[in-house]
All heavy atoms as TSV, in Angstrom:
chain	resi	resn	atom	element	x	y	z
A	1	MET	N	N	0.842	-1.177	0.000
A	1	MET	CA	C	0.000	0.000	0.000
A	1	MET	C	C	0.888	1.242	0.000
A	1	MET	O	O	1.779	1.358	0.819
A	1	MET	CB	C	-0.891	-0.015	1.243
A	1	MET	CG	C	-2.042	0.960	1.111
A	1	MET	SD	S	-3.038	1.112	2.592
A	1	MET	CE	C	-3.963	-0.367	2.581
A	2	GLN	N	N	0.611	2.133	-0.925
A	2	GLN	CA	C	1.429	3.338	-1.028
A	2	GLN	C	C	0.756	4.461	-0.250
A	2	GLN	O	O	-0.442	4.694	-0.377
A	2	GLN	CB	C	1.589	3.730	-2.494
A	2	GLN	CG	C	2.493	4.910	-2.688
A	2	GLN	CD	C	2.609	5.263	-4.174
A	2	GLN	OE1	O	1.963	4.663	-5.016
A	2	GLN	NE2	N	3.430	6.250	-4.465
A	3	LYS	N	N	1.536	5.155	0.545
A	3	LYS	CA	C	1.006	6.250	1.354
A	3	LYS	C	C	1.225	7.564	0.604
A	3	LYS	O	O	2.345	7.876	0.213
A	3	LYS	CB	C	1.723	6.269	2.704
A	3	LYS	CG	C	1.201	7.291	3.649
A	3	LYS	CD	C	1.936	7.205	4.977
A	3	LYS	CE	C	1.423	8.265	5.928
A	3	LYS	NZ	N	2.173	8.267	7.177
A	4	ASN	N	N	0.129	8.301	0.391
A	4	ASN	CA	C	0.250	9.605	-0.281
A	4	ASN	C	C	0.607	10.660	0.748
A	4	ASN	O	O	-0.076	10.812	1.757
A	4	ASN	CB	C	-1.068	9.989	-0.953
A	4	ASN	CG	C	-1.360	9.138	-2.171
A	4	ASN	OD1	O	-0.450	8.579	-2.753
A	4	ASN	ND2	N	-2.620	9.066	-2.542
A	5	THR	N	N	1.673	11.360	0.483
A	5	THR	CA	C	2.066	12.444	1.378
A	5	THR	C	C	2.279	13.701	0.545
A	5	THR	O	O	2.721	13.644	-0.598
A	5	THR	CB	C	3.369	12.111	2.126
A	5	THR	OG1	O	4.391	11.863	1.170
A	5	THR	CG2	C	3.191	10.903	3.021
A	6	PHE	N	N	1.905	14.802	1.126
A	6	PHE	CA	C	2.124	16.101	0.487
A	6	PHE	C	C	3.331	16.750	1.134
A	6	PHE	O	O	3.495	16.708	2.349
A	6	PHE	CB	C	0.918	17.024	0.680
A	6	PHE	CG	C	-0.275	16.625	-0.136
A	6	PHE	CD1	C	-1.384	16.073	0.464
A	6	PHE	CD2	C	-0.285	16.831	-1.509
A	6	PHE	CE1	C	-2.478	15.705	-0.284
A	6	PHE	CE2	C	-1.382	16.471	-2.270
A	6	PHE	CZ	C	-2.493	15.899	-1.650
A	7	THR	N	N	4.144	17.349	0.314
A	7	THR	CA	C	5.256	18.103	0.865
A	7	THR	C	C	4.726	19.438	1.377
A	7	THR	O	O	3.595	19.825	1.067
A	7	THR	CB	C	6.337	18.357	-0.201
A	7	THR	OG1	O	5.786	19.194	-1.211
A	7	THR	CG2	C	6.834	17.060	-0.806
A	8	LEU	N	N	5.530	20.106	2.143
A	8	LEU	CA	C	5.129	21.409	2.663
A	8	LEU	C	C	4.864	22.378	1.517
A	8	LEU	O	O	3.889	23.138	1.546
A	8	LEU	CB	C	6.229	21.954	3.585
A	8	LEU	CG	C	5.966	23.319	4.204
A	8	LEU	CD1	C	4.715	23.285	5.071
A	8	LEU	CD2	C	7.162	23.773	5.030
A	9	LEU	N	N	5.674	22.322	0.487
A	9	LEU	CA	C	5.502	23.208	-0.667
A	9	LEU	C	C	4.173	22.939	-1.373
A	9	LEU	O	O	3.459	23.872	-1.747
A	9	LEU	CB	C	6.667	23.035	-1.640
A	9	LEU	CG	C	6.652	23.935	-2.874
A	9	LEU	CD1	C	6.651	25.408	-2.471
A	9	LEU	CD2	C	7.832	23.629	-3.765
A	10	GLN	N	N	3.816	21.671	-1.535
A	10	GLN	CA	C	2.540	21.341	-2.165
A	10	GLN	C	C	1.369	21.816	-1.318
A	10	GLN	O	O	0.389	22.350	-1.840
A	10	GLN	CB	C	2.437	19.824	-2.380
A	10	GLN	CG	C	3.330	19.308	-3.478
A	10	GLN	CD	C	3.329	17.795	-3.533
A	10	GLN	OE1	O	3.250	17.128	-2.493
A	10	GLN	NE2	N	3.432	17.247	-4.737
A	11	THR	N	N	1.455	21.635	-0.020
A	11	THR	CA	C	0.391	22.058	0.884
A	11	THR	C	C	0.204	23.572	0.835
A	11	THR	O	O	-0.919	24.070	0.739
A	11	THR	CB	C	0.701	21.620	2.330
A	11	THR	OG1	O	0.910	20.206	2.343
A	11	THR	CG2	C	-0.420	21.979	3.272
A	12	VAL	N	N	1.303	24.302	0.876
A	12	VAL	CA	C	1.232	25.761	0.818
A	12	VAL	C	C	0.704	26.213	-0.535
A	12	VAL	O	O	-0.102	27.145	-0.612
A	12	VAL	CB	C	2.619	26.384	1.119
A	12	VAL	CG1	C	2.639	27.873	0.828
A	12	VAL	CG2	C	3.013	26.121	2.566
A	13	SER	N	N	1.096	25.549	-1.600
A	13	SER	CA	C	0.612	25.896	-2.945
A	13	SER	C	C	-0.888	25.668	-3.063
A	13	SER	O	O	-1.620	26.518	-3.579
A	13	SER	CB	C	1.334	25.066	-4.008
A	13	SER	OG	O	2.703	25.339	-3.984
A	14	ILE	N	N	-1.370	24.532	-2.580
A	14	ILE	CA	C	-2.803	24.235	-2.625
A	14	ILE	C	C	-3.579	25.256	-1.798
A	14	ILE	O	O	-4.624	25.767	-2.226
A	14	ILE	CB	C	-3.073	22.796	-2.143
A	14	ILE	CG1	C	-2.517	21.808	-3.165
A	14	ILE	CG2	C	-4.559	22.562	-1.928
A	14	ILE	CD1	C	-2.497	20.370	-2.687
A	15	ALA	N	N	-3.074	25.583	-0.617
A	15	ALA	CA	C	-3.737	26.570	0.235
A	15	ALA	C	C	-3.758	27.941	-0.439
A	15	ALA	O	O	-4.754	28.669	-0.369
A	15	ALA	CB	C	-3.031	26.654	1.589
A	16	GLY	N	N	-2.682	28.304	-1.112
A	16	GLY	CA	C	-2.620	29.590	-1.807
A	16	GLY	C	C	-3.610	29.667	-2.957
A	16	GLY	O	O	-4.285	30.681	-3.139
A	17	VAL	N	N	-3.713	28.595	-3.732
A	17	VAL	CA	C	-4.670	28.565	-4.848
A	17	VAL	C	C	-6.097	28.643	-4.305
A	17	VAL	O	O	-6.935	29.395	-4.817
A	17	VAL	CB	C	-4.469	27.288	-5.703
A	17	VAL	CG1	C	-5.606	27.102	-6.690
A	17	VAL	CG2	C	-3.142	27.376	-6.433
A	18	PHE	N	N	-6.389	27.875	-3.272
A	18	PHE	CA	C	-7.719	27.903	-2.670
A	18	PHE	C	C	-8.051	29.296	-2.148
A	18	PHE	O	O	-9.154	29.807	-2.352
A	18	PHE	CB	C	-7.797	26.885	-1.527
A	18	PHE	CG	C	-9.132	26.864	-0.843
A	18	PHE	CD1	C	-10.211	26.213	-1.413
A	18	PHE	CD2	C	-9.298	27.507	0.376
A	18	PHE	CE1	C	-11.445	26.205	-0.784
A	18	PHE	CE2	C	-10.529	27.502	1.006
A	18	PHE	CZ	C	-11.603	26.846	0.429
A	19	SER	N	N	-7.102	29.927	-1.503
A	19	SER	CA	C	-7.304	31.273	-0.974
A	19	SER	C	C	-7.554	32.274	-2.095
A	19	SER	O	O	-8.446	33.121	-1.994
A	19	SER	CB	C	-6.084	31.689	-0.153
A	19	SER	OG	O	-6.238	32.997	0.327
A	20	ALA	N	N	-6.788	32.182	-3.155
A	20	ALA	CA	C	-6.957	33.105	-4.284
A	20	ALA	C	C	-8.330	32.938	-4.929
A	20	ALA	O	O	-9.012	33.918	-5.232
A	20	ALA	CB	C	-5.854	32.876	-5.316
A	21	VAL	N	N	-8.754	31.694	-5.129
A	21	VAL	CA	C	-10.063	31.440	-5.737
A	21	VAL	C	C	-11.174	31.938	-4.815
A	21	VAL	O	O	-12.134	32.568	-5.261
A	21	VAL	CB	C	-10.230	29.932	-6.054
A	21	VAL	CG1	C	-11.662	29.606	-6.458
A	21	VAL	CG2	C	-9.267	29.529	-7.164
A	22	SER	N	N	-11.037	31.691	-3.521
A	22	SER	CA	C	-12.039	32.149	-2.563
A	22	SER	C	C	-12.144	33.674	-2.556
A	22	SER	O	O	-13.246	34.229	-2.537
A	22	SER	CB	C	-11.691	31.665	-1.150
A	22	SER	OG	O	-11.738	30.273	-1.090
A	23	CYS	N	N	-11.026	34.352	-2.573
A	23	CYS	CA	C	-11.023	35.818	-2.596
A	23	CYS	C	C	-11.659	36.345	-3.875
A	23	CYS	O	O	-12.435	37.297	-3.842
A	23	CYS	CB	C	-9.600	36.355	-2.457
A	23	CYS	SG	S	-8.922	36.185	-0.813
A	24	TRP	N	N	-11.363	35.719	-5.000
A	24	TRP	CA	C	-11.918	36.161	-6.277
A	24	TRP	C	C	-13.431	36.015	-6.283
A	24	TRP	O	O	-14.149	36.936	-6.670
A	24	TRP	CB	C	-11.293	35.375	-7.425
A	24	TRP	CG	C	-11.742	35.862	-8.759
A	24	TRP	CD1	C	-11.291	36.959	-9.423
A	24	TRP	CD2	C	-12.760	35.288	-9.594
A	24	TRP	NE1	N	-11.962	37.101	-10.618
A	24	TRP	CE2	C	-12.869	36.092	-10.747
A	24	TRP	CE3	C	-13.581	34.178	-9.461
A	24	TRP	CZ2	C	-13.777	35.794	-11.758
A	24	TRP	CZ3	C	-14.477	33.901	-10.470
A	24	TRP	CH2	C	-14.564	34.706	-11.599
A	25	TYR	N	N	-13.925	34.851	-5.837
A	25	TYR	CA	C	-15.372	34.652	-5.788
A	25	TYR	C	C	-16.017	35.632	-4.817
A	25	TYR	O	O	-17.076	36.198	-5.092
A	25	TYR	CB	C	-15.725	33.219	-5.393
A	25	TYR	CG	C	-15.793	32.283	-6.571
A	25	TYR	CD1	C	-14.804	31.333	-6.788
A	25	TYR	CD2	C	-16.847	32.343	-7.467
A	25	TYR	CE1	C	-14.854	30.480	-7.870
A	25	TYR	CE2	C	-16.912	31.494	-8.556
A	25	TYR	CZ	C	-15.912	30.557	-8.751
A	25	TYR	OH	O	-15.969	29.717	-9.817
A	26	GLY	N	N	-15.420	35.836	-3.676
A	26	GLY	CA	C	-15.962	36.787	-2.701
A	26	GLY	C	C	-16.013	38.192	-3.266
A	26	GLY	O	O	-16.995	38.913	-3.087
A	27	PHE	N	N	-14.977	38.587	-3.965
A	27	PHE	CA	C	-14.937	39.911	-4.576
A	27	PHE	C	C	-16.031	40.053	-5.628
A	27	PHE	O	O	-16.750	41.052	-5.675
A	27	PHE	CB	C	-13.565	40.159	-5.207
A	27	PHE	CG	C	-13.494	41.420	-6.021
A	27	PHE	CD1	C	-13.444	42.658	-5.408
A	27	PHE	CD2	C	-13.497	41.359	-7.407
A	27	PHE	CE1	C	-13.385	43.818	-6.154
A	27	PHE	CE2	C	-13.438	42.515	-8.169
A	27	PHE	CZ	C	-13.386	43.739	-7.537
A	28	MET	N	N	-16.192	39.036	-6.471
A	28	MET	CA	C	-17.194	39.107	-7.539
A	28	MET	C	C	-18.609	39.146	-6.977
A	28	MET	O	O	-19.444	39.921	-7.431
A	28	MET	CB	C	-17.032	37.926	-8.504
A	28	MET	CG	C	-15.727	37.974	-9.279
A	28	MET	SD	S	-15.453	39.529	-10.156
A	28	MET	CE	C	-16.584	39.349	-11.486
A	29	PHE	N	N	-18.888	38.316	-5.969
A	29	PHE	CA	C	-20.227	38.316	-5.384
A	29	PHE	C	C	-20.476	39.607	-4.625
A	29	PHE	O	O	-21.583	40.153	-4.658
A	29	PHE	CB	C	-20.432	37.106	-4.475
A	29	PHE	CG	C	-20.614	35.812	-5.229
A	29	PHE	CD1	C	-19.845	34.707	-4.922
A	29	PHE	CD2	C	-21.543	35.707	-6.243
A	29	PHE	CE1	C	-20.002	33.517	-5.614
A	29	PHE	CE2	C	-21.712	34.528	-6.949
A	29	PHE	CZ	C	-20.937	33.427	-6.626
A	30	GLY	N	N	-19.480	40.123	-3.944
A	30	GLY	CA	C	-19.626	41.390	-3.230
A	30	GLY	C	C	-19.858	42.534	-4.194
A	30	GLY	O	O	-20.671	43.421	-3.949
A	31	LYS	N	N	-19.150	42.505	-5.303
A	31	LYS	CA	C	-19.298	43.550	-6.318
A	31	LYS	C	C	-20.709	43.516	-6.910
A	31	LYS	O	O	-21.336	44.554	-7.096
A	31	LYS	CB	C	-18.248	43.305	-7.410
A	31	LYS	CG	C	-18.189	44.319	-8.496
A	31	LYS	CD	C	-17.003	43.970	-9.401
A	31	LYS	CE	C	-17.231	44.457	-10.790
A	31	LYS	NZ	N	-16.198	44.030	-11.711
A	32	GLU	N	N	-21.209	42.334	-7.195
A	32	GLU	CA	C	-22.560	42.197	-7.757
A	32	GLU	C	C	-23.611	42.658	-6.751
A	32	GLU	O	O	-24.568	43.343	-7.103
A	32	GLU	CB	C	-22.816	40.740	-8.157
A	32	GLU	CG	C	-24.167	40.489	-8.773
A	32	GLU	CD	C	-24.343	41.143	-10.127
A	32	GLU	OE1	O	-23.342	41.541	-10.753
A	32	GLU	OE2	O	-25.501	41.275	-10.566
A	33	SER	N	N	-23.413	42.307	-5.499
A	33	SER	CA	C	-24.352	42.715	-4.453
A	33	SER	C	C	-24.369	44.235	-4.316
A	33	SER	O	O	-25.433	44.847	-4.209
A	33	SER	CB	C	-23.956	42.076	-3.122
A	33	SER	OG	O	-24.795	42.522	-2.096
A	34	ALA	N	N	-23.197	44.838	-4.320
A	34	ALA	CA	C	-23.115	46.302	-4.217
A	34	ALA	C	C	-23.748	46.968	-5.435
A	34	ALA	O	O	-24.434	47.981	-5.319
A	34	ALA	CB	C	-21.658	46.738	-4.079
A	35	ARG	N	N	-23.569	46.377	-6.606
A	35	ARG	CA	C	-24.162	46.931	-7.826
A	35	ARG	C	C	-25.682	46.905	-7.734
A	35	ARG	O	O	-26.354	47.870	-8.084
A	35	ARG	CB	C	-23.714	46.125	-9.050
A	35	ARG	CG	C	-24.153	46.742	-10.365
A	35	ARG	CD	C	-23.943	45.793	-11.534
A	35	ARG	NE	N	-24.751	44.598	-11.442
A	35	ARG	CZ	C	-26.047	44.545	-11.743
A	35	ARG	NH1	N	-26.681	45.614	-12.141
A	35	ARG	NH2	N	-26.704	43.409	-11.634
A	36	LYS	N	N	-26.240	45.814	-7.222
A	36	LYS	CA	C	-27.700	45.714	-7.083
A	36	LYS	C	C	-28.214	46.745	-6.075
A	36	LYS	O	O	-29.247	47.369	-6.299
A	36	LYS	CB	C	-28.088	44.302	-6.646
A	36	LYS	CG	C	-27.975	43.290	-7.752
A	36	LYS	CD	C	-28.379	41.917	-7.264
A	36	LYS	CE	C	-28.216	40.883	-8.357
A	36	LYS	NZ	N	-28.548	39.541	-7.882
A	37	GLU	N	N	-27.508	46.890	-4.956
A	37	GLU	CA	C	-27.937	47.864	-3.952
A	37	GLU	C	C	-27.887	49.284	-4.519
A	37	GLU	O	O	-28.811	50.068	-4.306
A	37	GLU	CB	C	-27.058	47.771	-2.711
A	37	GLU	CG	C	-27.321	46.546	-1.877
A	37	GLU	CD	C	-26.463	46.501	-0.635
A	37	GLU	OE1	O	-26.039	47.572	-0.162
A	37	GLU	OE2	O	-26.228	45.391	-0.145
A	38	LEU	N	N	-26.815	49.615	-5.230
A	38	LEU	CA	C	-26.717	50.947	-5.822
A	38	LEU	C	C	-27.773	51.144	-6.899
A	38	LEU	O	O	-28.341	52.232	-7.015
A	38	LEU	CB	C	-25.323	51.158	-6.418
A	38	LEU	CG	C	-24.215	51.405	-5.403
A	38	LEU	CD1	C	-22.873	51.475	-6.116
A	38	LEU	CD2	C	-24.462	52.684	-4.641
A	39	SER	N	N	-28.068	50.104	-7.648
A	39	SER	CA	C	-29.100	50.191	-8.679
A	39	SER	C	C	-30.453	50.494	-8.043
A	39	SER	O	O	-31.199	51.350	-8.532
A	39	SER	CB	C	-29.166	48.881	-9.468
A	39	SER	OG	O	-30.217	48.923	-10.383
A	40	ASN	N	N	-30.767	49.806	-6.938
A	40	ASN	CA	C	-32.029	50.073	-6.234
A	40	ASN	C	C	-32.065	51.493	-5.693
A	40	ASN	O	O	-33.089	52.169	-5.772
A	40	ASN	CB	C	-32.226	49.073	-5.098
A	40	ASN	CG	C	-32.506	47.678	-5.595
A	40	ASN	OD1	O	-32.942	47.486	-6.734
A	40	ASN	ND2	N	-32.258	46.683	-4.769
A	41	LEU	N	N	-30.953	51.956	-5.150
A	41	LEU	CA	C	-30.889	53.315	-4.610
A	41	LEU	C	C	-31.077	54.349	-5.715
A	41	LEU	O	O	-31.825	55.316	-5.566
A	41	LEU	CB	C	-29.550	53.529	-3.901
A	41	LEU	CG	C	-29.317	54.920	-3.305
A	41	LEU	CD1	C	-30.347	55.216	-2.230
A	41	LEU	CD2	C	-27.917	55.007	-2.742
A	42	ILE	N	N	-30.442	54.130	-6.846
A	42	ILE	CA	C	-30.561	55.060	-7.970
A	42	ILE	C	C	-32.005	55.102	-8.474
A	42	ILE	O	O	-32.547	56.171	-8.739
A	42	ILE	CB	C	-29.581	54.664	-9.100
A	42	ILE	CG1	C	-28.152	54.963	-8.661
A	42	ILE	CG2	C	-29.914	55.395	-10.392
A	42	ILE	CD1	C	-27.096	54.379	-9.573
A	43	GLU	N	N	-32.639	53.934	-8.584
A	43	GLU	CA	C	-34.035	53.900	-9.036
A	43	GLU	C	C	-34.941	54.631	-8.051
A	43	GLU	O	O	-35.840	55.362	-8.456
A	43	GLU	CB	C	-34.508	52.454	-9.213
A	43	GLU	CG	C	-33.957	51.803	-10.449
A	43	GLU	CD	C	-34.322	52.554	-11.722
A	43	GLU	OE1	O	-35.482	52.962	-11.863
A	43	GLU	OE2	O	-33.430	52.746	-12.564
A	44	THR	N	N	-34.707	54.453	-6.763
A	44	THR	CA	C	-35.507	55.147	-5.748
A	44	THR	C	C	-35.329	56.654	-5.870
A	44	THR	O	O	-36.304	57.410	-5.838
A	44	THR	CB	C	-35.110	54.690	-4.335
A	44	THR	OG1	O	-35.273	53.270	-4.253
A	44	THR	CG2	C	-35.935	55.365	-3.274
A	45	LEU	N	N	-34.083	57.090	-6.036
A	45	LEU	CA	C	-33.830	58.521	-6.165
A	45	LEU	C	C	-34.446	59.087	-7.447
A	45	LEU	O	O	-34.964	60.202	-7.454
A	45	LEU	CB	C	-32.325	58.799	-6.136
A	45	LEU	CG	C	-31.648	58.571	-4.791
A	45	LEU	CD1	C	-30.140	58.695	-4.936
A	45	LEU	CD2	C	-32.173	59.548	-3.757
A	46	ARG	N	N	-34.406	58.321	-8.514
A	46	ARG	CA	C	-35.010	58.779	-9.769
A	46	ARG	C	C	-36.515	58.919	-9.628
A	46	ARG	O	O	-37.107	59.865	-10.131
A	46	ARG	CB	C	-34.691	57.803	-10.896
A	46	ARG	CG	C	-33.301	57.966	-11.438
A	46	ARG	CD	C	-33.066	57.043	-12.603
A	46	ARG	NE	N	-31.707	57.207	-13.107
A	46	ARG	CZ	C	-31.080	56.321	-13.843
A	46	ARG	NH1	N	-31.671	55.194	-14.165
A	46	ARG	NH2	N	-29.860	56.547	-14.259
A	47	ARG	N	N	-37.144	57.949	-8.957
A	47	ARG	CA	C	-38.592	58.012	-8.788
A	47	ARG	C	C	-38.991	59.209	-7.933
A	47	ARG	O	O	-39.926	59.920	-8.262
A	47	ARG	CB	C	-39.120	56.731	-8.155
A	47	ARG	CG	C	-39.437	55.686	-9.208
A	47	ARG	CD	C	-39.964	54.466	-8.561
A	47	ARG	NE	N	-38.750	53.772	-8.104
A	47	ARG	CZ	C	-38.710	52.801	-7.231
A	47	ARG	NH1	N	-39.782	52.359	-6.692
A	47	ARG	NH2	N	-37.579	52.238	-6.892
A	48	THR	N	N	-38.283	59.423	-6.834
A	48	THR	CA	C	-38.638	60.553	-5.973
A	48	THR	C	C	-38.260	61.867	-6.626
A	48	THR	O	O	-38.922	62.872	-6.423
A	48	THR	CB	C	-37.964	60.441	-4.590
A	48	THR	OG1	O	-36.557	60.377	-4.755
A	48	THR	CG2	C	-38.468	59.233	-3.843
A	49	GLY	N	N	-37.207	61.870	-7.430
A	49	GLY	CA	C	-36.772	63.095	-8.100
A	49	GLY	C	C	-37.632	63.438	-9.300
A	49	GLY	O	O	-37.755	64.595	-9.681
A	50	SER	N	N	-38.277	62.424	-9.911
A	50	SER	CA	C	-39.068	62.698	-11.101
A	50	SER	C	C	-40.521	63.011	-10.780
A	50	SER	O	O	-41.264	63.428	-11.653
A	50	SER	CB	C	-39.004	61.499	-12.058
A	50	SER	OG	O	-39.627	60.382	-11.451
A	51	ASP	N	N	-40.934	62.790	-9.541
A	51	ASP	CA	C	-42.303	63.140	-9.179
A	51	ASP	C	C	-42.446	64.653	-9.225
A	51	ASP	O	O	-41.638	65.380	-8.650
A	51	ASP	CB	C	-42.635	62.652	-7.760
A	51	ASP	CG	C	-42.741	61.135	-7.693
A	51	ASP	OD1	O	-42.900	60.529	-8.767
A	51	ASP	OD2	O	-42.664	60.592	-6.593
A	52	PRO	N	N	-43.471	65.140	-9.906
A	52	PRO	CA	C	-43.628	66.593	-9.952
A	52	PRO	C	C	-43.966	67.129	-8.567
A	52	PRO	O	O	-44.762	66.545	-7.843
A	52	PRO	CB	C	-44.781	66.802	-10.930
A	52	PRO	CG	C	-45.493	65.495	-10.987
A	52	PRO	CD	C	-44.485	64.433	-10.632
A	53	ALA	N	N	-43.334	68.208	-8.240
A	53	ALA	CA	C	-43.593	68.830	-6.943
A	53	ALA	C	C	-44.962	69.485	-6.997
A	53	ALA	O	O	-45.358	70.030	-8.023
A	53	ALA	CB	C	-42.516	69.864	-6.632
A	54	PRO	N	N	-45.695	69.444	-5.897
A	54	PRO	CA	C	-47.000	70.108	-5.908
A	54	PRO	C	C	-46.812	71.609	-6.119
A	54	PRO	O	O	-45.844	72.191	-5.630
A	54	PRO	CB	C	-47.578	69.797	-4.527
A	54	PRO	CG	C	-46.423	69.384	-3.680
A	54	PRO	CD	C	-45.380	68.848	-4.625
A	55	PRO	N	N	-47.711	72.212	-6.860
A	55	PRO	CA	C	-47.551	73.648	-7.101
A	55	PRO	C	C	-47.680	74.427	-5.807
A	55	PRO	O	O	-48.425	74.035	-4.917
A	55	PRO	CB	C	-48.705	73.981	-8.071
A	55	PRO	CG	C	-49.674	72.858	-7.927
A	55	PRO	CD	C	-48.893	71.653	-7.464
A	56	PRO	N	N	-46.952	75.519	-5.697
A	56	PRO	CA	C	-47.031	76.308	-4.471
A	56	PRO	C	C	-48.422	76.915	-4.325
A	56	PRO	O	O	-49.062	77.250	-5.321
A	56	PRO	CB	C	-45.960	77.388	-4.646
A	56	PRO	CG	C	-45.691	77.432	-6.104
A	56	PRO	CD	C	-46.039	76.086	-6.663
A	57	PRO	N	N	-48.902	77.031	-3.119
A	57	PRO	CA	C	-50.241	77.625	-2.916
A	57	PRO	C	C	-50.241	79.078	-3.379
A	57	PRO	O	O	-49.282	79.820	-3.141
A	57	PRO	CB	C	-50.491	77.487	-1.431
A	57	PRO	CG	C	-49.148	77.296	-0.812
A	57	PRO	CD	C	-48.264	76.683	-1.866
A	58	GLU	N	N	-51.312	79.458	-4.038
A	58	GLU	CA	C	-51.398	80.834	-4.540
A	58	GLU	C	C	-51.975	81.724	-3.452
A	58	GLU	O	O	-52.882	81.348	-2.740
A	58	GLU	CB	C	-52.298	80.863	-5.790
A	58	GLU	CG	C	-51.676	80.068	-6.907
A	58	GLU	CD	C	-52.349	80.393	-8.200
A	58	GLU	OE1	O	-52.995	81.437	-8.323
A	58	GLU	OE2	O	-52.202	79.575	-9.141
A	59	HIS	N	N	-51.420	82.929	-3.351
A	59	HIS	CA	C	-51.911	83.911	-2.387
A	59	HIS	C	C	-52.865	84.837	-3.090
A	59	HIS	O	O	-52.599	85.337	-4.178
A	59	HIS	CB	C	-50.756	84.725	-1.788
A	59	HIS	CG	C	-49.736	83.870	-1.073
A	59	HIS	ND1	N	-50.071	82.854	-0.231
A	59	HIS	CD2	C	-48.390	83.871	-1.078
A	59	HIS	CE1	C	-48.976	82.280	0.254
A	59	HIS	NE2	N	-47.927	82.901	-0.262
A	60	SER	N	N	-54.007	85.064	-2.477
A	60	SER	CA	C	-54.955	85.957	-3.115
A	60	SER	C	C	-54.993	87.315	-2.451
A	60	SER	O	O	-54.551	87.560	-1.400
A	60	SER	CB	C	-56.350	85.363	-3.115
A	60	SER	OG	O	-56.674	84.813	-1.879
C-alpha cells in the first residue's frame, strides 16, 4: 500500500490557490451585491426626483 504524502511546498501551494479562488469569488459576489444595492438606490432617487412637486399655494 502506497502512502500519499504532500510536501510542505505542495500544501502551501494548494492553500494559496484555494485562498486566491475564494477571494476572487468573494470579490465578484460582493461587487454584484453592491451593484444591485446601488441600482435600487438610484431607481428610488429617480422616482422621488421625477415626481412633480405640488404647485405652491397661490396667495390671493
